[in-house]
Biopython code that builds the backbone (N, CA, C, O; Angstrom):
import numpy as np
from Bio.PDB.StructureBuilder import StructureBuilder

atoms = [
    (1, "UNK", "N", (-5.607, -17.348, 38.572)),
    (1, "UNK", "CA", (-5.290, -15.991, 38.006)),
    (1, "UNK", "C", (-6.603, -15.274, 37.877)),
    (1, "UNK", "O", (-7.618, -15.896, 37.565)),
    (2, "UNK", "N", (-6.610, -13.951, 38.115)),
    (2, "UNK", "CA", (-7.835, -13.322, 37.980)),
    (2, "UNK", "C", (-8.247, -12.805, 36.550)),
    (2, "UNK", "O", (-7.416, -12.724, 35.645)),
    (3, "UNK", "N", (-9.529, -12.471, 36.397)),
    (3, "UNK", "CA", (-9.939, -12.038, 35.018)),
    (3, "UNK", "C", (-9.190, -10.814, 34.603)),
    (3, "UNK", "O", (-8.905, -10.615, 33.422)),
    (4, "UNK", "N", (-8.832, -9.894, 35.681)),
    (4, "UNK", "CA", (-8.175, -8.653, 35.244)),
    (4, "UNK", "C", (-6.769, -9.008, 34.773)),
    (4, "UNK", "O", (-6.275, -8.474, 33.780)),
    (5, "UNK", "N", (-6.146, -9.909, 35.497)),
    (5, "UNK", "CA", (-4.805, -10.378, 35.009)),
    (5, "UNK", "C", (-4.842, -10.989, 33.633)),
    (5, "UNK", "O", (-3.952, -10.752, 32.816)),
    (6, "UNK", "N", (-5.898, -11.800, 33.362)),
    (6, "UNK", "CA", (-6.049, -12.442, 32.005)),
    (6, "UNK", "C", (-6.183, -11.353, 30.991)),
    (6, "UNK", "O", (-5.548, -11.388, 29.937)),
    (7, "UNK", "N", (-7.038, -10.348, 31.313)),
    (7, "UNK", "CA", (-7.265, -9.208, 30.400)),
    (7, "UNK", "C", (-6.054, -8.451, 30.108)),
    (7, "UNK", "O", (-5.827, -8.013, 28.980)),
    (8, "UNK", "N", (-5.173, -8.267, 31.226)),
    (8, "UNK", "CA", (-4.002, -7.456, 31.034)),
    (8, "UNK", "C", (-3.068, -8.251, 30.113)),
    (8, "UNK", "O", (-2.492, -7.677, 29.189)),
    (9, "UNK", "N", (-2.905, -9.585, 30.352)),
    (9, "UNK", "CA", (-2.144, -10.448, 29.486)),
    (9, "UNK", "C", (-2.548, -10.417, 28.054)),
    (9, "UNK", "O", (-1.724, -10.293, 27.148)),
    (10, "UNK", "N", (-3.846, -10.533, 27.865)),
    (10, "UNK", "CA", (-4.386, -10.439, 26.595)),
    (10, "UNK", "C", (-4.079, -9.070, 25.887)),
    (10, "UNK", "O", (-3.623, -9.013, 24.745)),
    (11, "UNK", "N", (-4.352, -8.025, 26.622)),
    (11, "UNK", "CA", (-4.057, -6.662, 26.035)),
    (11, "UNK", "C", (-2.638, -6.532, 25.650)),
    (11, "UNK", "O", (-2.335, -5.938, 24.616)),
    (12, "UNK", "N", (-1.632, -7.125, 26.531)),
    (12, "UNK", "CA", (-0.260, -6.999, 26.179)),
    (12, "UNK", "C", (0.056, -7.754, 24.875)),
    (12, "UNK", "O", (0.780, -7.244, 24.020)),
    (13, "UNK", "N", (-0.476, -8.936, 24.735)),
    (13, "UNK", "CA", (-0.238, -9.806, 23.542)),
    (13, "UNK", "C", (-0.846, -9.152, 22.384)),
    (13, "UNK", "O", (-0.246, -9.124, 21.309)),
    (14, "UNK", "N", (-2.090, -8.584, 22.547)),
    (14, "UNK", "CA", (-2.719, -7.878, 21.431)),
    (14, "UNK", "C", (-2.003, -6.611, 21.024)),
    (14, "UNK", "O", (-1.876, -6.333, 19.831)),
    (15, "UNK", "N", (-1.524, -5.825, 22.001)),
    (15, "UNK", "CA", (-0.837, -4.675, 21.696)),
    (15, "UNK", "C", (0.493, -4.964, 20.962)),
    (15, "UNK", "O", (0.859, -4.257, 20.022)),
    (16, "UNK", "N", (1.204, -6.015, 21.410)),
    (16, "UNK", "CA", (2.349, -6.361, 20.750)),
    (16, "UNK", "C", (2.153, -6.679, 19.250)),
    (16, "UNK", "O", (2.873, -6.248, 18.349)),
    (17, "UNK", "N", (1.022, -7.536, 19.094)),
    (17, "UNK", "CA", (0.673, -8.035, 17.701)),
    (17, "UNK", "C", (0.221, -6.825, 16.897)),
    (17, "UNK", "O", (0.473, -6.754, 15.694)),
    (18, "UNK", "N", (-0.462, -5.847, 17.560)),
    (18, "UNK", "CA", (-0.870, -4.555, 16.791)),
    (18, "UNK", "C", (0.359, -3.913, 16.221)),
    (18, "UNK", "O", (0.429, -3.592, 15.034)),
    (19, "UNK", "N", (1.405, -3.718, 17.156)),
    (19, "UNK", "CA", (2.590, -3.035, 16.707)),
    (19, "UNK", "C", (3.296, -3.812, 15.640)),
    (19, "UNK", "O", (3.854, -3.176, 14.746)),
    (20, "UNK", "N", (3.331, -5.151, 15.638)),
    (20, "UNK", "CA", (3.906, -5.905, 14.637)),
    (20, "UNK", "C", (3.298, -5.829, 13.264)),
    (20, "UNK", "O", (3.976, -5.743, 12.240)),
    (21, "UNK", "N", (1.883, -5.868, 13.298)),
    (21, "UNK", "CA", (1.088, -5.758, 12.148)),
    (21, "UNK", "C", (1.144, -4.320, 11.572)),
    (21, "UNK", "O", (1.201, -4.196, 10.349)),
    (22, "UNK", "N", (1.131, -3.256, 12.350)),
    (22, "UNK", "CA", (1.283, -1.910, 11.871)),
    (22, "UNK", "C", (2.673, -1.725, 11.187)),
    (22, "UNK", "O", (2.806, -1.066, 10.156)),
    (23, "UNK", "N", (3.698, -2.349, 11.827)),
    (23, "UNK", "CA", (5.024, -2.315, 11.119)),
    (23, "UNK", "C", (5.032, -2.896, 9.747)),
    (23, "UNK", "O", (5.545, -2.337, 8.778)),
    (24, "UNK", "N", (4.417, -4.080, 9.723)),
    (24, "UNK", "CA", (4.309, -4.773, 8.383)),
    (24, "UNK", "C", (3.539, -3.890, 7.355)),
    (24, "UNK", "O", (3.929, -3.805, 6.190)),
    (25, "UNK", "N", (2.474, -3.258, 7.799)),
    (25, "UNK", "CA", (1.668, -2.425, 6.896)),
    (25, "UNK", "C", (2.533, -1.235, 6.390)),
    (25, "UNK", "O", (2.519, -0.900, 5.205)),
    (26, "UNK", "N", (3.244, -0.643, 7.282)),
    (26, "UNK", "CA", (4.155, 0.438, 6.891)),
    (26, "UNK", "C", (5.142, -0.015, 5.856)),
    (26, "UNK", "O", (5.382, 0.636, 4.839)),
    (27, "UNK", "N", (5.742, -1.240, 6.183)),
    (27, "UNK", "CA", (6.659, -1.733, 5.284)),
    (27, "UNK", "C", (6.156, -2.052, 3.848)),
    (27, "UNK", "O", (6.785, -1.658, 2.867)),
    (28, "UNK", "N", (4.981, -2.790, 3.742)),
    (28, "UNK", "CA", (4.384, -3.029, 2.451)),
    (28, "UNK", "C", (4.045, -1.723, 1.762)),
    (28, "UNK", "O", (4.262, -1.578, 0.559)),
    (29, "UNK", "N", (3.485, -0.718, 2.557)),
    (29, "UNK", "CA", (3.078, 0.516, 1.909)),
    (29, "UNK", "C", (4.404, 1.222, 1.407)),
    (29, "UNK", "O", (4.365, 1.834, 0.340)),
    (30, "UNK", "N", (5.536, 1.161, 2.114)),
    (30, "UNK", "CA", (6.751, 1.810, 1.740)),
    (30, "UNK", "C", (7.234, 1.130, 0.481)),
    (30, "UNK", "O", (7.672, 1.816, -0.443)),
    (31, "UNK", "N", (7.176, -0.173, 0.402)),
    (31, "UNK", "CA", (7.678, -0.818, -0.693)),
    (31, "UNK", "C", (6.770, -0.577, -1.924)),
    (31, "UNK", "O", (7.275, -0.560, -3.046)),
    (32, "UNK", "N", (5.470, -0.395, -1.747)),
    (32, "UNK", "CA", (4.573, -0.144, -2.829)),
    (32, "UNK", "C", (4.552, 1.280, -3.298)),
    (32, "UNK", "O", (4.246, 1.563, -4.456)),
    (33, "UNK", "N", (4.894, 2.225, -2.348)),
    (33, "UNK", "CA", (4.943, 3.707, -2.742)),
    (33, "UNK", "C", (3.524, 4.329, -2.678)),
    (33, "UNK", "O", (2.595, 3.655, -2.233)),
    (34, "UNK", "N", (3.347, 5.515, -3.084)),
    (34, "UNK", "CA", (2.014, 6.043, -3.048)),
    (34, "UNK", "C", (1.231, 5.738, -4.397)),
    (34, "UNK", "O", (0.031, 5.960, -4.562)),
    (35, "UNK", "N", (2.060, 5.218, -5.293)),
    (35, "UNK", "CA", (1.428, 4.868, -6.636)),
    (35, "UNK", "C", (1.566, 5.800, -7.741)),
    (35, "UNK", "O", (1.564, 5.380, -8.898)),
    (36, "UNK", "N", (1.698, 7.180, -7.439)),
    (36, "UNK", "CA", (1.814, 8.105, -8.498)),
    (36, "UNK", "C", (3.117, 7.985, -9.246)),
    (36, "UNK", "O", (3.044, 7.830, -10.465)),
    (37, "UNK", "N", (4.255, 8.035, -8.691)),
    (37, "UNK", "CA", (5.472, 7.909, -9.398)),
    (37, "UNK", "C", (5.717, 6.573, -9.879)),
    (37, "UNK", "O", (6.408, 6.419, -10.886)),
    (38, "UNK", "N", (5.192, 5.531, -9.226)),
    (38, "UNK", "CA", (5.254, 4.157, -9.702)),
    (38, "UNK", "C", (4.496, 3.922, -10.946)),
    (38, "UNK", "O", (4.963, 3.187, -11.816)),
    (39, "UNK", "N", (3.252, 4.556, -11.092)),
    (39, "UNK", "CA", (2.521, 4.544, -12.269)),
    (39, "UNK", "C", (3.254, 5.159, -13.450)),
    (39, "UNK", "O", (3.315, 4.577, -14.533)),
    (40, "UNK", "N", (3.763, 6.245, -13.242)),
    (40, "UNK", "CA", (4.418, 7.099, -14.248)),
    (40, "UNK", "C", (5.682, 6.249, -14.659)),
    (40, "UNK", "O", (5.907, 6.046, -15.852)),
    (41, "UNK", "N", (6.400, 5.816, -13.799)),
    (41, "UNK", "CA", (7.637, 5.000, -14.187)),
    (41, "UNK", "C", (7.255, 3.676, -14.881)),
    (41, "UNK", "O", (7.928, 3.248, -15.819)),
    (42, "UNK", "N", (6.197, 3.052, -14.425)),
    (42, "UNK", "CA", (5.704, 1.795, -15.122)),
    (42, "UNK", "C", (5.345, 2.021, -16.541)),
    (42, "UNK", "O", (5.658, 1.223, -17.425)),
    (43, "UNK", "N", (4.568, 3.309, -16.790)),
    (43, "UNK", "CA", (4.076, 3.552, -18.153)),
    (43, "UNK", "C", (5.200, 3.838, -18.942)),
    (43, "UNK", "O", (5.181, 3.331, -20.064)),
    (44, "UNK", "N", (6.222, 4.552, -18.630)),
    (44, "UNK", "CA", (7.409, 4.863, -19.485)),
    (44, "UNK", "C", (8.252, 3.616, -19.693)),
    (44, "UNK", "O", (8.786, 3.388, -20.779)),
    (45, "UNK", "N", (8.374, 2.761, -18.580)),
    (45, "UNK", "CA", (9.163, 1.575, -18.779)),
    (45, "UNK", "C", (8.484, 0.516, -19.538)),
    (45, "UNK", "O", (9.187, -0.405, -19.954)),
    (46, "UNK", "N", (7.163, 0.507, -19.792)),
    (46, "UNK", "CA", (6.464, -0.356, -20.561)),
    (46, "UNK", "C", (6.882, -0.339, -21.987)),
    (46, "UNK", "O", (6.786, -1.340, -22.697)),
    (47, "UNK", "N", (7.362, 0.841, -22.419)),
    (47, "UNK", "CA", (7.750, 0.917, -23.898)),
    (47, "UNK", "C", (8.944, 0.054, -24.209)),
    (47, "UNK", "O", (9.096, -0.520, -25.288)),
    (48, "UNK", "N", (9.805, -0.003, -23.166)),
    (48, "UNK", "CA", (11.053, -0.750, -23.374)),
    (48, "UNK", "C", (11.213, -2.005, -22.592)),
    (48, "UNK", "O", (12.287, -2.575, -22.406)),
    (49, "UNK", "N", (10.023, -2.395, -22.140)),
    (49, "UNK", "CA", (9.851, -3.606, -21.126)),
    (49, "UNK", "C", (9.287, -4.684, -21.945)),
    (49, "UNK", "O", (8.408, -4.475, -22.780)),
    (50, "UNK", "N", (9.810, -5.881, -21.698)),
    (50, "UNK", "CA", (9.318, -7.135, -22.353)),
    (50, "UNK", "C", (7.827, -7.320, -21.657)),
    (50, "UNK", "O", (7.595, -6.965, -20.501)),
    (51, "UNK", "N", (6.939, -7.875, -22.458)),
    (51, "UNK", "CA", (5.567, -8.006, -21.955)),
    (51, "UNK", "C", (5.514, -8.995, -20.670)),
    (51, "UNK", "O", (4.680, -8.856, -19.774)),
    (52, "UNK", "N", (6.401, -9.904, -20.685)),
    (52, "UNK", "CA", (6.511, -10.794, -19.474)),
    (52, "UNK", "C", (6.991, -10.088, -18.256)),
    (52, "UNK", "O", (6.545, -10.374, -17.145)),
    (53, "UNK", "N", (7.918, -9.144, -18.449)),
    (53, "UNK", "CA", (8.372, -8.352, -17.258)),
    (53, "UNK", "C", (7.339, -7.503, -16.714)),
    (53, "UNK", "O", (7.271, -7.273, -15.506)),
    (54, "UNK", "N", (6.418, -6.962, -17.681)),
    (54, "UNK", "CA", (5.331, -6.119, -17.242)),
    (54, "UNK", "C", (4.354, -7.038, -16.471)),
    (54, "UNK", "O", (3.808, -6.687, -15.425)),
    (55, "UNK", "N", (4.188, -8.150, -17.017)),
    (55, "UNK", "CA", (3.205, -9.050, -16.324)),
    (55, "UNK", "C", (3.641, -9.445, -14.839)),
    (55, "UNK", "O", (2.835, -9.527, -13.912)),
    (56, "UNK", "N", (4.971, -9.673, -14.728)),
    (56, "UNK", "CA", (5.588, -9.901, -13.404)),
    (56, "UNK", "C", (5.490, -8.870, -12.479)),
    (56, "UNK", "O", (5.303, -9.090, -11.282)),
    (57, "UNK", "N", (5.618, -7.608, -13.018)),
    (57, "UNK", "CA", (5.439, -6.415, -12.207)),
    (57, "UNK", "C", (4.035, -6.244, -11.680)),
    (57, "UNK", "O", (3.818, -5.845, -10.536)),
    (58, "UNK", "N", (3.072, -6.561, -12.558)),
    (58, "UNK", "CA", (1.704, -6.469, -12.220)),
    (58, "UNK", "C", (1.270, -7.547, -11.234)),
    (58, "UNK", "O", (0.413, -7.337, -10.376)),
    (59, "UNK", "N", (1.841, -8.601, -11.379)),
    (59, "UNK", "CA", (1.571, -9.766, -10.401)),
    (59, "UNK", "C", (2.103, -9.311, -9.034)),
    (59, "UNK", "O", (1.386, -9.373, -8.035)),
    (60, "UNK", "N", (3.341, -8.862, -8.994)),
    (60, "UNK", "CA", (3.948, -8.453, -7.649)),
    (60, "UNK", "C", (3.101, -7.364, -7.011)),
    (60, "UNK", "O", (2.856, -7.386, -5.805)),
    (61, "UNK", "N", (2.636, -6.374, -7.855)),
    (61, "UNK", "CA", (1.943, -5.312, -7.302)),
    (61, "UNK", "C", (0.476, -5.839, -6.678)),
    (61, "UNK", "O", (-0.002, -5.377, -5.643)),
    (62, "UNK", "N", (-0.094, -6.788, -7.411)),
    (62, "UNK", "CA", (-1.370, -7.292, -7.063)),
    (62, "UNK", "C", (-1.119, -8.137, -5.720)),
    (62, "UNK", "O", (-1.909, -8.063, -4.780)),
    (63, "UNK", "N", (-0.060, -8.882, -5.689)),
    (63, "UNK", "CA", (0.278, -9.666, -4.438)),
    (63, "UNK", "C", (0.529, -8.649, -3.222)),
    (63, "UNK", "O", (-0.004, -8.864, -2.133)),
    (64, "UNK", "N", (1.287, -7.629, -3.417)),
    (64, "UNK", "CA", (1.491, -6.686, -2.372)),
    (64, "UNK", "C", (0.241, -6.124, -1.900)),
    (64, "UNK", "O", (0.075, -6.003, -0.686)),
    (65, "UNK", "N", (-0.791, -5.712, -2.843)),
    (65, "UNK", "CA", (-2.012, -5.203, -2.472)),
    (65, "UNK", "C", (-2.910, -6.298, -1.686)),
    (65, "UNK", "O", (-3.671, -5.943, -0.785)),
    (66, "UNK", "N", (-2.795, -7.449, -2.022)),
    (66, "UNK", "CA", (-3.529, -8.574, -1.345)),
    (66, "UNK", "C", (-2.986, -8.812, 0.096)),
    (66, "UNK", "O", (-3.738, -9.056, 1.039)),
    (67, "UNK", "N", (-1.649, -8.727, 0.202)),
    (67, "UNK", "CA", (-0.997, -8.886, 1.471)),
    (67, "UNK", "C", (-1.406, -7.621, 2.392)),
    (67, "UNK", "O", (-1.691, -7.791, 3.578)),
    (68, "UNK", "N", (-1.419, -6.389, 1.809)),
    (68, "UNK", "CA", (-1.794, -5.307, 2.588)),
    (68, "UNK", "C", (-3.254, -5.384, 2.982)),
    (68, "UNK", "O", (-3.593, -5.016, 4.107)),
    (69, "UNK", "N", (-4.118, -5.835, 2.123)),
    (69, "UNK", "CA", (-5.464, -6.020, 2.476)),
    (69, "UNK", "C", (-5.611, -6.955, 3.645)),
    (69, "UNK", "O", (-6.347, -6.654, 4.585)),
    (70, "UNK", "N", (-4.938, -8.070, 3.616)),
    (70, "UNK", "CA", (-5.006, -9.053, 4.660)),
    (70, "UNK", "C", (-4.497, -8.461, 6.051)),
    (70, "UNK", "O", (-5.109, -8.705, 7.091)),
    (71, "UNK", "N", (-3.345, -7.671, 6.022)),
    (71, "UNK", "CA", (-2.782, -7.170, 7.194)),
    (71, "UNK", "C", (-3.803, -6.099, 7.713)),
    (71, "UNK", "O", (-4.015, -6.002, 8.922)),
    (72, "UNK", "N", (-4.389, -5.357, 6.869)),
    (72, "UNK", "CA", (-5.438, -4.309, 7.484)),
    (72, "UNK", "C", (-6.589, -5.123, 8.104)),
    (72, "UNK", "O", (-7.030, -4.799, 9.206)),
    (73, "UNK", "N", (-7.072, -6.143, 7.443)),
    (73, "UNK", "CA", (-8.085, -6.988, 8.145)),
    (73, "UNK", "C", (-7.603, -7.532, 9.484)),
    (73, "UNK", "O", (-8.333, -7.484, 10.474)),
    (74, "UNK", "N", (-6.424, -8.028, 9.518)),
    (74, "UNK", "CA", (-5.890, -8.462, 10.811)),
    (74, "UNK", "C", (-5.818, -7.310, 11.867)),
    (74, "UNK", "O", (-6.163, -7.454, 13.040)),
    (75, "UNK", "N", (-5.344, -6.181, 11.340)),
    (75, "UNK", "CA", (-5.381, -5.072, 12.379)),
    (75, "UNK", "C", (-6.764, -4.653, 12.850)),
    (75, "UNK", "O", (-6.914, -4.215, 13.991)),
    (76, "UNK", "N", (-7.733, -4.772, 12.040)),
    (76, "UNK", "CA", (-9.085, -4.451, 12.517)),
    (76, "UNK", "C", (-9.552, -5.466, 13.579)),
    (76, "UNK", "O", (-10.218, -5.113, 14.552)),
    (77, "UNK", "N", (-9.178, -6.735, 13.356)),
    (77, "UNK", "CA", (-9.573, -7.705, 14.352)),
    (77, "UNK", "C", (-8.838, -7.473, 15.670)),
    (77, "UNK", "O", (-9.449, -7.661, 16.722)),
    (78, "UNK", "N", (-7.676, -7.111, 15.677)),
    (78, "UNK", "CA", (-6.816, -6.855, 16.803)),
    (78, "UNK", "C", (-7.540, -5.628, 17.584)),
    (78, "UNK", "O", (-7.806, -5.688, 18.785)),
    (79, "UNK", "N", (-7.804, -4.599, 16.825)),
    (79, "UNK", "CA", (-8.426, -3.356, 17.435)),
    (79, "UNK", "C", (-9.834, -3.748, 17.931)),
    (79, "UNK", "O", (-10.278, -3.218, 18.949)),
    (80, "UNK", "N", (-10.500, -4.597, 17.288)),
    (80, "UNK", "CA", (-11.900, -5.056, 17.921)),
    (80, "UNK", "C", (-11.707, -5.795, 19.130)),
    (80, "UNK", "O", (-12.465, -5.637, 20.087)),
    (81, "UNK", "N", (-10.615, -6.695, 19.156)),
    (81, "UNK", "CA", (-10.425, -7.450, 20.484)),
    (81, "UNK", "C", (-9.994, -6.579, 21.525)),
    (81, "UNK", "O", (-10.399, -6.812, 22.664)),
    (82, "UNK", "N", (-9.170, -5.526, 21.301)),
    (82, "UNK", "CA", (-8.753, -4.554, 22.322)),
    (82, "UNK", "C", (-10.081, -3.839, 22.801)),
    (82, "UNK", "O", (-10.255, -3.649, 24.005)),
    (83, "UNK", "N", (-10.966, -3.463, 21.917)),
    (83, "UNK", "CA", (-12.213, -2.842, 22.355)),
    (83, "UNK", "C", (-13.079, -3.732, 23.173)),
    (83, "UNK", "O", (-13.775, -3.267, 24.076)),
    (84, "UNK", "N", (-13.055, -5.040, 22.873)),
    (84, "UNK", "CA", (-13.819, -6.000, 23.767)),
    (84, "UNK", "C", (-13.203, -6.084, 25.024)),
    (84, "UNK", "O", (-13.921, -6.314, 25.997)),
    (85, "UNK", "N", (-11.878, -5.921, 25.184)),
    (85, "UNK", "CA", (-11.198, -5.935, 26.564)),
    (85, "UNK", "C", (-11.622, -4.725, 27.361)),
    (85, "UNK", "O", (-11.835, -4.818, 28.570)),
    (86, "UNK", "N", (-11.757, -3.506, 26.649)),
    (86, "UNK", "CA", (-12.160, -2.307, 27.357)),
    (86, "UNK", "C", (-13.709, -2.351, 27.678)),
    (86, "UNK", "O", (-14.173, -1.673, 28.595)),
    (87, "UNK", "N", (-14.424, -3.105, 26.957)),
    (87, "UNK", "CA", (-15.856, -3.217, 27.254)),
    (87, "UNK", "C", (-16.178, -4.345, 28.253)),
    (87, "UNK", "O", (-17.260, -4.405, 28.837)),
    (88, "UNK", "N", (-15.222, -5.197, 28.413)),
    (88, "UNK", "CA", (-15.515, -6.231, 29.450)),
    (88, "UNK", "C", (-16.108, -7.456, 28.737)),
    (88, "UNK", "O", (-16.609, -8.340, 29.433)),
    (89, "UNK", "N", (-16.088, -7.573, 27.392)),
    (89, "UNK", "CA", (-16.648, -8.679, 26.771)),
    (89, "UNK", "C", (-15.676, -9.555, 26.167)),
    (89, "UNK", "O", (-16.101, -10.521, 25.534)),
    (90, "UNK", "N", (-14.414, -9.362, 26.269)),
    (90, "UNK", "CA", (-13.433, -10.142, 25.776)),
    (90, "UNK", "C", (-13.452, -11.544, 26.243)),
    (90, "UNK", "O", (-13.573, -11.718, 27.455)),
    (91, "UNK", "N", (-13.351, -12.557, 25.476)),
    (91, "UNK", "CA", (-13.429, -13.838, 25.911)),
    (91, "UNK", "C", (-14.757, -14.484, 26.051)),
    (91, "UNK", "O", (-14.890, -15.617, 26.515)),
    (92, "UNK", "N", (-15.802, -13.691, 25.612)),
    (92, "UNK", "CA", (-17.196, -14.121, 25.646)),
    (92, "UNK", "C", (-17.622, -14.455, 24.163)),
    (92, "UNK", "O", (-17.460, -13.639, 23.256)),
    (93, "UNK", "N", (-18.128, -15.592, 23.987)),
    (93, "UNK", "CA", (-18.516, -16.005, 22.661)),
    (93, "UNK", "C", (-19.650, -15.131, 22.183)),
    (93, "UNK", "O", (-20.661, -15.005, 22.875)),
    (94, "UNK", "N", (-19.505, -14.494, 20.967)),
    (94, "UNK", "CA", (-20.466, -13.482, 20.518)),
    (94, "UNK", "C", (-21.727, -14.185, 19.962)),
    (94, "UNK", "O", (-22.710, -13.504, 19.669)),
    (95, "UNK", "N", (-21.728, -15.552, 19.806)),
    (95, "UNK", "CA", (-22.955, -16.166, 19.391)),
    (95, "UNK", "C", (-23.734, -16.784, 20.554)),
    (95, "UNK", "O", (-24.951, -16.646, 20.670)),
    (96, "UNK", "N", (-22.994, -17.451, 21.384)),
    (96, "UNK", "CA", (-23.740, -18.112, 22.564)),
    (96, "UNK", "C", (-23.782, -17.375, 23.836)),
    (96, "UNK", "O", (-24.680, -17.600, 24.647)),
    (97, "UNK", "N", (-22.770, -16.422, 24.076)),
    (97, "UNK", "CA", (-22.579, -15.701, 25.330)),
    (97, "UNK", "C", (-21.766, -16.539, 26.310)),
    (97, "UNK", "O", (-21.505, -16.071, 27.418)),
    (98, "UNK", "N", (-21.358, -17.742, 25.959)),
    (98, "UNK", "CA", (-20.557, -18.436, 26.881)),
    (98, "UNK", "C", (-19.041, -18.149, 26.780)),
    (98, "UNK", "O", (-18.563, -17.649, 25.762)),
    (99, "UNK", "N", (-18.284, -18.482, 27.877)),
    (99, "UNK", "CA", (-16.817, -18.110, 27.816)),
    (99, "UNK", "C", (-16.140, -18.864, 26.670)),
    (99, "UNK", "O", (-16.453, -20.014, 26.362)),
    (100, "UNK", "N", (-15.244, -18.185, 26.092)),
    (100, "UNK", "CA", (-14.292, -18.862, 25.084)),
    (100, "UNK", "C", (-13.273, -19.580, 25.794)),
    (100, "UNK", "O", (-12.726, -19.098, 26.786)),
    (101, "UNK", "N", (-12.983, -20.760, 25.309)),
    (101, "UNK", "CA", (-12.024, -21.663, 25.998)),
    (101, "UNK", "C", (-10.658, -20.926, 26.032)),
    (101, "UNK", "O", (-10.245, -20.348, 25.026)),
    (102, "UNK", "N", (-9.976, -20.948, 27.165)),
    (102, "UNK", "CA", (-8.732, -20.291, 27.338)),
    (102, "UNK", "C", (-7.594, -20.699, 26.306)),
    (102, "UNK", "O", (-6.769, -19.896, 25.870)),
    (103, "UNK", "N", (-7.649, -22.036, 25.972)),
    (103, "UNK", "CA", (-6.729, -22.493, 24.923)),
    (103, "UNK", "C", (-6.889, -21.813, 23.575)),
    (103, "UNK", "O", (-5.934, -21.470, 22.878)),
    (104, "UNK", "N", (-8.301, -21.625, 23.225)),
    (104, "UNK", "CA", (-8.623, -20.967, 22.013)),
    (104, "UNK", "C", (-8.150, -19.520, 21.918)),
    (104, "UNK", "O", (-7.709, -19.036, 20.876)),
    (105, "UNK", "N", (-8.270, -18.849, 23.087)),
    (105, "UNK", "CA", (-7.894, -17.438, 23.167)),
    (105, "UNK", "C", (-6.317, -17.321, 23.079)),
    (105, "UNK", "O", (-5.773, -16.381, 22.500)),
    (106, "UNK", "N", (-5.605, -18.378, 23.717)),
    (106, "UNK", "CA", (-4.197, -18.471, 23.641)),
    (106, "UNK", "C", (-3.663, -18.656, 22.165)),
    (106, "UNK", "O", (-2.660, -18.089, 21.731)),
    (107, "UNK", "N", (-4.442, -19.496, 21.474)),
    (107, "UNK", "CA", (-4.092, -19.752, 20.088)),
    (107, "UNK", "C", (-4.470, -18.646, 19.135)),
    (107, "UNK", "O", (-3.730, -18.290, 18.219)),
    (108, "UNK", "N", (-5.649, -18.119, 19.386)),
    (108, "UNK", "CA", (-6.280, -17.076, 18.488)),
    (108, "UNK", "C", (-6.773, -15.965, 19.430)),
    (108, "UNK", "O", (-7.936, -15.983, 19.833)),
    (109, "UNK", "N", (-5.888, -14.972, 19.798)),
    (109, "UNK", "CA", (-6.281, -13.986, 20.755)),
    (109, "UNK", "C", (-7.447, -13.040, 20.247)),
    (109, "UNK", "O", (-8.118, -12.365, 21.027)),
    (110, "UNK", "N", (-7.618, -13.046, 18.989)),
    (110, "UNK", "CA", (-8.797, -12.204, 18.398)),
    (110, "UNK", "C", (-10.082, -13.031, 18.197)),
    (110, "UNK", "O", (-11.030, -12.566, 17.565)),
    (111, "UNK", "N", (-10.102, -14.180, 18.705)),
    (111, "UNK", "CA", (-11.321, -15.133, 18.527)),
    (111, "UNK", "C", (-12.658, -14.490, 19.132)),
    (111, "UNK", "O", (-12.709, -14.023, 20.269)),
    (112, "UNK", "N", (-13.613, -14.517, 18.337)),
    (112, "UNK", "CA", (-14.928, -13.941, 18.804)),
    (112, "UNK", "C", (-15.841, -15.119, 19.166)),
    (112, "UNK", "O", (-16.866, -14.873, 19.801)),
    (113, "UNK", "N", (-15.547, -16.398, 18.808)),
    (113, "UNK", "CA", (-16.434, -17.445, 19.079)),
    (113, "UNK", "C", (-15.537, -18.720, 19.533)),
    (113, "UNK", "O", (-14.319, -18.752, 19.357)),
    (114, "UNK", "N", (-16.222, -19.687, 20.090)),
    (114, "UNK", "CA", (-15.588, -20.943, 20.373)),
    (114, "UNK", "C", (-15.529, -21.729, 18.939)),
    (114, "UNK", "O", (-16.298, -21.390, 18.039)),
    (115, "UNK", "N", (-14.652, -22.717, 18.771)),
    (115, "UNK", "CA", (-14.466, -23.449, 17.604)),
    (115, "UNK", "C", (-15.796, -24.107, 17.263)),
    (115, "UNK", "O", (-16.302, -23.959, 16.150)),
    (116, "UNK", "N", (-16.332, -24.798, 18.178)),
    (116, "UNK", "CA", (-17.622, -25.644, 17.912)),
    (116, "UNK", "C", (-18.743, -24.765, 17.378)),
    (116, "UNK", "O", (-19.527, -25.187, 16.528)),
    (117, "UNK", "N", (-18.809, -23.561, 17.876)),
    (117, "UNK", "CA", (-19.883, -22.588, 17.304)),
    (117, "UNK", "C", (-19.611, -22.190, 15.848)),
    (117, "UNK", "O", (-20.555, -21.930, 15.101)),
    (118, "UNK", "N", (-18.292, -22.135, 15.416)),
    (118, "UNK", "CA", (-17.951, -21.754, 14.151)),
    (118, "UNK", "C", (-18.384, -23.035, 13.188)),
    (118, "UNK", "O", (-18.940, -22.817, 12.112)),
    (119, "UNK", "N", (-18.146, -24.158, 13.562)),
    (119, "UNK", "CA", (-18.488, -25.291, 12.813)),
    (119, "UNK", "C", (-19.943, -25.487, 12.499)),
    (119, "UNK", "O", (-20.327, -25.954, 11.426)),
    (120, "UNK", "N", (-20.777, -25.094, 13.523)),
    (120, "UNK", "CA", (-22.252, -25.236, 13.347)),
    (120, "UNK", "C", (-22.742, -24.237, 12.333)),
    (120, "UNK", "O", (-23.766, -24.489, 11.698)),
    (121, "UNK", "N", (-22.065, -23.103, 12.139)),
    (121, "UNK", "CA", (-22.465, -22.019, 11.253)),
    (121, "UNK", "C", (-22.252, -22.445, 9.754)),
    (121, "UNK", "O", (-22.811, -21.843, 8.838)),
    (122, "UNK", "N", (-21.489, -23.418, 9.572)),
    (122, "UNK", "CA", (-21.082, -23.741, 8.089)),
    (122, "UNK", "C", (-22.075, -24.752, 7.594)),
    (122, "UNK", "O", (-21.992, -25.188, 6.446)),
]
sb = StructureBuilder()
sb.init_structure("model")
sb.init_model(0)
sb.init_chain("A")
sb.init_seg("    ")
for serial, (resi, resn, name, xyz) in enumerate(atoms, 1):
    if name == "N":
        sb.init_residue(resn, " ", resi, " ")
    sb.init_atom(name, np.array(xyz, "f"), 0.0, 1.0, " ", f" {name:<3s}", serial, name[0])
structure = sb.get_structure()
């Protein structure tokens, strides 16, 4: 298979993953709301809400924000991988300049380095 075909396959996989992650981000943001009305509602409901309920609500909100943060980081990695395809550097180890193993790219399409190089950095 040619490098162009490999790049096309990688682009298709990354584009599909990008769409999936963007959908999840929209969903989490939709569940979370813009914050304004939720803050007002939360403040009013705190007067008649048990402290444990308020704590649960805070925990859920923090969990959602953490999930959103991770999804946004994932999206940034996908977009960076798509840029590397455009630049012709996709599949090249950013540390050594050697090709990244095809198995690694299959498992982690956004990989920037080979697994062995990551272990040396630690």
